[in-house]
C-alpha positions in Angstrom: 5.7 63.0 53.7 6.3 59.7 55.8 4.9 56.1 56.6 5.4 53.8 58.7 6.0 50.1 57.6 5.2 47.3 60.3 5.4 43.6 59.7 4.1 40.7 61.7 7.3 38.5 62.8 8.3 36.1 65.3 5.6 33.6 63.6 7.9 30.4 63.8 7.6 27.8 66.8 10.3 26.2 68.1 12.2 24.4 65.3 9.6 25.3 63.0 10.8 28.5 61.1 8.1 31.4 59.5 9.2 33.7 57.1 12.8 35.4 57.0 12.5 38.0 60.1 15.9 39.1 59.9 15.6 40.3 56.2 12.2 41.9 57.1 13.4 44.0 60.2 15.7 45.4 57.8 12.9 46.7 55.9 10.6 47.6 58.2 10.1 50.6 60.7 8.0 48.7 63.1 7.1 44.9 64.3 4.5 42.9 65.7 5.9 40.1 67.5 3.8 36.9 67.9 3.3 36.1 72.2 3.2 32.6 72.0 -1.0 31.9 71.5 -1.0 31.9 67.7 2.6 31.3 67.2 6.0 32.0 68.8 7.6 31.1 72.0 9.9 32.6 74.4 13.1 31.9 72.5 11.6 32.9 69.0 10.3 36.1 71.1 13.7 37.1 72.6 15.4 36.6 69.0 12.9 38.8 67.4 13.3 41.3 70.0 17.3 41.2 69.8 17.0 41.6 65.8 14.7 44.6 66.4 17.1 46.2 69.0 20.1 45.7 66.9 18.3 47.8 63.9 16.5 50.4 66.3 13.1 48.8 65.0 10.1 49.7 67.2 8.3 46.4 68.8 4.6 45.8 69.4 2.9 42.5 71.1 0.8 40.9 68.4 -1.8 38.7 70.5 -4.1 36.4 69.0 -6.6 33.6 69.8 -5.0 30.7 71.6 -4.8 28.6 68.4 -1.4 27.2 67.4 -3.0 24.8 65.1 -4.6 27.3 63.0 -2.1 29.9 63.2 -4.9 32.3 65.0 -6.9 32.7 62.0 -9.8 30.9 63.2 -12.5 32.4 65.1 -12.8 31.0 68.8 -16.6 31.4 69.7 -18.1 31.7 73.2 -15.4 34.0 75.0 -16.5 36.3 77.5 -15.1 40.1 77.5 -13.3 39.1 80.6 -11.6 36.1 78.9 -10.5 38.1 75.6 -9.1 40.9 78.2 -7.0 37.9 80.3 -5.6 36.4 76.8 -4.7 40.0 75.5 -2.9 41.1 78.9 -1.3 37.7 79.2 0.5 38.0 75.6 1.4 41.8 76.2 3.1 41.0 79.5 5.1 38.0 78.0 6.7 40.4 75.5 7.1 43.2 77.8 9.2 40.3 80.2 11.5 39.4 77.2 12.1 42.8 76.1 12.8 43.8 79.5 15.6 41.4 79.6 17.2 42.6 76.4 16.7 46.4 77.9 14.1 47.4 75.1 10.7 48.2 75.3 7.1 47.2 73.8 5.6 50.5 72.1 2.5 49.2 70.9 0.0 46.4 70.5 -1.7 45.1 67.1 -4.4 42.1 67.5 -3.4 39.2 65.3 -5.5 37.3 62.6 -9.3 36.0 63.7 -8.9 38.0 67.0 -8.6 41.3 64.7 -11.2 40.4 62.2 -13.7 39.6 64.7 -12.9 42.8 66.4 -13.3 45.1 63.7 -17.0 44.1 63.4 -17.9 43.1 67.0 -18.2 46.0 69.7 -17.4 43.4 72.5 -14.3 42.3 71.3 -13.0 45.4 70.1 -13.7 47.2 73.7 -12.2 44.1 75.3 -8.9 44.3 73.5 -8.6 48.0 74.3 -9.4 47.7 77.8 -6.7 45.0 78.2 -4.3 47.4 76.6 -5.0 50.3 78.9 -4.9 48.1 81.8 -1.4 47.1 81.1 -0.4 50.3 80.1 -2.5 53.4 78.9 0.6 54.6 76.9 1.0 51.6 74.4 -0.1 52.6 71.3 -3.0 50.6 69.8 -2.5 49.7 66.0 -6.3 49.6 64.5 -7.5 48.6 61.1 -8.6 51.9 59.6 -12.3 52.8 59.6 -13.0 49.9 61.8 -14.8 49.3 65.4 -11.3 49.2 66.9 -10.9 53.0 66.2 -14.1 53.3 68.2 -13.0 51.1 70.9 -9.3 52.6 71.0 -10.9 56.0 71.1 -13.2 55.3 73.7 -10.5 54.0 75.9 -8.6 56.9 75.2 -5.6 55.0 74.1 -3.1 56.6 71.4 -4.4 55.0 67.9 -2.0 54.1 64.9 -4.1 53.5 62.0 -2.8 50.9 59.7 -3.9 49.5 56.0 -2.6 46.7 54.5 -0.2 46.4 51.4 -1.0 42.9 50.4 -4.6 42.4 51.3 -7.7 43.2 49.3 -10.6 45.2 50.8 -14.3 45.3 50.8 -16.7 48.0 50.3 -17.2 48.6 53.7 -13.1 49.0 54.1 -13.0 45.5 56.0 -10.4 43.0 54.6 -11.4 40.3 52.0 -11.6 36.8 54.0 -8.9 34.6 53.4 -11.1 31.9 52.5 -12.1 34.0 49.0 -10.1 34.0 46.0 -8.1 37.2 45.6 -7.6 38.1 49.5 -4.1 38.1 49.4 -2.4 39.9 46.6 1.1 38.6 45.3 2.1 40.5 42.3 5.1 42.6 43.6 4.7 45.8 41.1 1.3 46.0 41.6 1.6 46.1 45.6 4.3 48.8 45.6 2.2 50.9 43.4 -0.8 50.4 45.5 1.0 51.5 48.5 2.5 54.6 47.0 -1.6 55.6 46.0 -2.6 54.5 49.7 -0.1 56.7 51.3 -0.5 59.8 48.7 -4.3 59.7 48.4 -5.1 58.6 52.4 -7.3 56.4 50.6 -8.0 52.5 49.7 -9.6 51.1 47.1 -12.1 47.9 47.2 -12.3 44.8 45.2 -15.2 46.6 43.3 -13.3 50.0 42.7 -14.7 52.0 45.7 -12.5 54.5 46.9 -12.6 54.6 50.9 -10.8 57.4 52.6 -9.0 56.5 55.7 -6.7 57.8 58.5 -3.5 56.2 57.7 -0.3 55.9 60.1 1.2 52.5 59.0 1.3 49.9 56.3 1.5 46.4 57.1 3.4 43.8 54.7 2.7 40.2 55.9 5.9 38.4 56.8 4.4 35.3 55.9 3.2 36.1 52.7 5.3 34.2 49.7 7.8 36.6 48.6 7.4 39.0 51.6 11.1 40.1 51.5 10.7 41.1 47.7 7.3 42.7 48.2 9.0 44.8 51.3 12.0 45.9 49.2 9.5 46.8 46.2 7.5 48.8 48.3 10.1 50.6 50.3 11.9 51.6 47.2 8.5 53.3 45.6 8.1 55.1 48.6 11.6 56.5 48.3 11.1 57.2 44.5 8.0 59.3 45.2 9.7 61.2 47.9 7.6 59.4 51.1 10.2 58.5 53.9 9.4 55.3 56.1 9.6 56.2 59.6 8.4 54.5 62.9 5.1 55.9 63.6 
């Protein structure tokens, strides 16, 4: 049995740094790099690509709403499908250009924050993201929240899908993520998270806040790089997987 561990990185901006990218890359098998809209800039992107290449870690574009002030975690209302397609394609292209400078290749795309959350429940947004990915490169893998509208949109577009669950986020009964505005949305207990991830991988299921077991297709587990104690959480998760005979490999 094996599983991919992915992490959202490159989320600093200029002199402002977010998380410990070098330490997280040592623990992840794939990373999603901010492309300048919710976080990141050309210099940060290039440094992150360099770190990933040196460690043989897969890289993906992590496009979000244009919302630096809110870290891309606030929905942007009123965008048309074409506008969403354009902002996603623009960000993928930015990372592809930086990666090409380093002789490395972008392998996947994972929507960030509010853009992903909206798309999980809104058909138009989900289809627009999938359409943009397909238009840029139909071979890019589309990382999608398991059991969400992103799955349906990706399937309809004929994209290769990577089904994702979150190590450090709570789930509602409909398999959506608990809003960060609610208490308990982000988990912090390292031992609890590690045990939870092992169960997710073994059972191919997530457990909601009410205790409901929801079966999911599962290819990758995300650990947020900006969560307090992220490095310790990632180390504990990786160790727990190994102790249970589960290899960590890129999807």
